[in-house]
N, C-alpha and C positions, 0 to 999 in steps of 0.2 A: 932796571927794565927801561928801554927807551920809549919815547912818547908814542911813536908809531905803533909799537907792539901793544902798549897800554890801551890805546884807542881801539885797535883791532880786537883785542881781547874783550873790551867792554861791549863792542858791537856784537861780537859772537855770543857772549853771555846773555845780552839783552834779547837777541833774536831767539835763542834757545828757550829762555824763560817765557817770553811772550807766547811762543808756540805752545809751550806746556800749559800756560794759563788758559789758553783758548781751547785746549784739548786737541790741537792740530799739530802734533809733533812730527807727523809724517803724512803720507797720502791717505785720504779717506776714499774708500771704494763704495760706491752706491750701486749695488748689484740687484738686478731684477730678473727673476726666472719666471717667464710667462706660462710655463706648463711644467708639470712634473715629468721626470723620466720614469717614475714608478708611481702608480696609484692602485691600491689593492683593498678589496673588502675582506677583512679578516673576520670571517664568520664560519662556524663549523660546517654549514651546509651550502657554502658557496661552490657551485659546480663549475663556474667559469672564472677561476682566479686570474686577475689581471686584465680581463676583457669586458668587464661590466660597464654599462652606460651610466649607472646611478649607484651610489654607495650610501648605505644608511647606517646610522648609529643608534644604539639602544641598549638598555640593560636587560637583565633576566628577571623572572618573576621573583619579587622579594621573598626571601626565606627559603627559596628552592635550593636543593642540594646540587642540582645539575647546572652546567654551564658556568662561565665566568660571570661575575656581577656586571661587568662591562662586556656584554656579549658581542654585539656588532660594532666593530672598530674599523676606522678608515685610516690606512697608512698612505702617506705621500712622501716621495723621495725626490730630491733634486741634486743633480750633479753640478757641483759648484766650481770645479777647477778651471773652467774656461774663463771665469770672471774674477775669481779670488785665488791667489797663489796657495798651493798646498805646502805642507811641511813647515808651517810657521809656528805651530804650537801656541804657547801663550803670548807669542809676539804679536798676535792679532787680538783686538778687542772688538766684540760685536756691540755697537752702540744702538742698533735698532734691528729687530727681527719681526716681520709681519707676515703671517700666513693668511691668505684670503681664499675662501671657498664659496661657490655659488649654490644657492638652495634649489633643489630639483623638484620638490613637491609643493603644492599650492594650498595654503590655508589649512594645513594638516596639524602642525604642532604649534604650541604657544611659546613665545619668546621669554626666556629667563636669562638675564645677564649677570646673575650672581651665583656663587657656589652654594651648594646645599650640603649640610652635614650628613655623614653616613647613617645617622639614626633615622633619616627619612626613607632609607632604602632597605630596611629590614622588615620582616613580617609584622603586621599590625598586632599580632599576638605576642610579639617579643616585648619584654618589659622595657627595653631600651628604645622602642619605637617612638618617634617624634613626628608629628604632622608637619608637612612642608608649609612654611609660613607664606610662601608666594606661589603664584601659578606657574606651572611649567618646570622643566628641569634644564639646567645649563648644558651647553655643548662646550667641551673643554679640550685643550691641546696639551699633549705630553710629548716626551721623547719616545724612542723605541728601543726595547731591549730584546735579547735573543736567548734561546736555549737550544738544546739538542744539537750543538755543534755549529749552528748558524751564526753569522756575524753581519756587521754593517756592510762588509764588502761582498759577502757571498749570498745573502738573501736577495731573491729576485721576485718579480711580480707574480710568477707562476709557481713559486716554491710551495710545497705542500703545507697545509694548515698545521698539521702535526705528523709525527712519524707514522709510518704504515703500521696498522694493527692497533693503533691507539684508540681508546674510547673517546670520540670527539665530544661527547656530552660531559666528560669529566672536566672539572675546573683545573686550570694551571697546566694545560698541555700544549697550547699554541706555540709554534716555533718563533713567532715575533709578536710582541705585545706592547701595549701602552705602558710606559715606564716613567717614573719620576725619580727625584733625588731624595734619599733618606737623610736622617740627621748626621750620618757619618760621611755624607758626600757620595754614597754608592748608588748606582742605578738599581731601582727596585720595581718589580711588577706591581701595577696598580689595578690589574684586571679584576681582582677580588677585593677591592677596597671596602665595599659594604660588608661582605661576608667576613672579612678579617678585621672590621671595625676600626678603620682609621681614615682620616682625611688626608689625601696625598697633596704634595706641593704641586699645584697646577701651573704649567708653563704660561698659559694664557686662557682667558675665558672669551667665548665668542660674543662679539658685539655687532649690532646692526644699527647703523646710523639712522637717527630720526624715528626709530620704532619704540613705542612705549612697551615696557615689560608687561607681559600678560597678553599681548596682541598675537593674533595668528600671523604666521610668517608667510609672505607671498613668494611664489615662485620667482626666481631671478634675483632675489635679495642677496646681497653680498655680506657674508659673515666674516668679520675681521678678528684675528687673534693677535694681539700685541704681546709678544713673549716678554717675560720679565727678565731682561738681560742684566738687571742690577743684581739678581740672585746669583751667587757664586756657582751654584750647581748648574743652573741653566746656562750660564756663561761658559762653563767648562764643557758642557755637553755640546754646545754649538761649536766651540773651538775645536773639539775632537773631530766633529763631522767635517768642518771646513778643512782641517788639517789633512784629512784623507780624501777630500774632494767629493764628499757625499753627505748630505744632511737628510735624515729621515725624521718625520714627525707623525704622531698618531692623533687623530681626532676621535673623541670618545664622548659618550653621554650615558647617564643612568636613567634615561627616559623610561617611564613605566610602560610595561607591555603585558599582554596576556598571551597565552599560547597561540601562535600563528596570527596574532593581531596586535594592534597598537597604533598610536598616533605619534610617530617618531620622525625625526628629521632625516632627510636624504639630500645628497649633494651630487653635483655634476662630476662625472669622471672624464678623463681625457678621451676615452673611446666613444663618448656620446656623439650621436650624429649631429646634434645641434652645434657641438664644438667644431666639427668638420665643416659645417655650413657657415660658421662665423656668427651664430645666433646665441651662443652661450660660451662661458669661459670655464676652463678647468681650474684646478687649484693653482695658486701662484704664491711665490715667496719673494719677499723683498728683504735684503740684508744691507745694512750700513756697517762697514767694517773699517776700523782705524788701525793702522800699523802702530805697534807699541802699546804699552799699557796706558789706559786713560788716567788722567791725574785729577785729583780733587781740585776745586777752584782755587783754594788757598794754598795748595801745595805748589808754591811758586817754582821751587827747584826740582819738582817732580821726583822726589826720592821716596815717596810713599808715606811721608809724615808731614804734618803741619806743626812746625816747631820753631826754635830760635833762629835757624838759618833762614826760614821764610820771613820771619819777623824782621831780620836784619836787611833782607832784600827790599821789603816793603818800606822800611824806614829810610833806606838809602835812596828810595825813589820818591820820597815825600814831596808833595806839592807839584808833581808833574804826571803826565800820562806815561804809560809803559807797564812793566811787569807788576807793579804794586797796585795798579788801577783795577781792582777785582770787580767792581760793579760797572766798569766801562763808561763812566761819566766824564772821562778826560782828565781826572785829577785824583792823585793818591792822597787820601785824607782819612779823617776819623771813621767814616762809614766803611772804608775798606779795611781799616784796622779792626772794626767790629766783626766783619765777615771772617777775617783770619782767626781772631780769638774764638769765634763761635765754632770753628772747625779744628781747634787746637787738639792735638793728641800726643 
């Protein structure tokens, strides 16, 4: 091999490895969707589907046989194809996904930023019942699943809650529902998580910056859901949505209610007059998407493993900056070797 080719190959390999090390193998897309194309109150007695100014979330009476445990759900959908290419499959990696919603009611519900176990949401007479150790109930974000022939592409804002003739009071009948990923990687309905006695994988728990847990939440507060994109199931769900150009998410809570009453959270919908006047904001979605698979820091050659080939590249770069400089201090040395060995697989 002549000297020119050797140098050219060295430059190409170095550039490829450096990009993989920094996780920037290709373009990174920072997409912002300032309003949903779909927001919907999924509640059995919603008489105006898709056109409500405010959407609330709450549970059903603990121990009751009727309704889903997660009775009032908020669905939000975003068409993503204008900013993120479709049909990329696993060729895209979501490195950040943030859903933001604005609180519509004032000092009504108490802030809880931690998940609560299902035992808190069964009847107090149930032997499994456990008292909630903190004040309030969290607001949680999930994916969206479908039944009765509906799908991600066909479900619309004004689609019926359930098939005609269905008993809307019965659990498990809604056409679209809050869904999580089960142990087998399948999308599963979480609407009856308390009744079915399991704690679902939450995509993200609602957080309000600067607010102490237990405090009453003020109108206009922004609740943020940082979705757990490191979870393979959540990652796959988002990839599937982006691949088809449409991402749907469900906001849900098991907030305690009584019949026709309760102190539960409500959020601004895109049809709200204050949104039209610029005085409030609808749900927003922020996505950071990277082309190609994300590499572990020490996976220098980005082959999915941290092994001898990465060690060889690091040692070949010893004493200089470049691909082996895992901690970015300008020198490949023992500290970088420690990082690599710590990620060895």
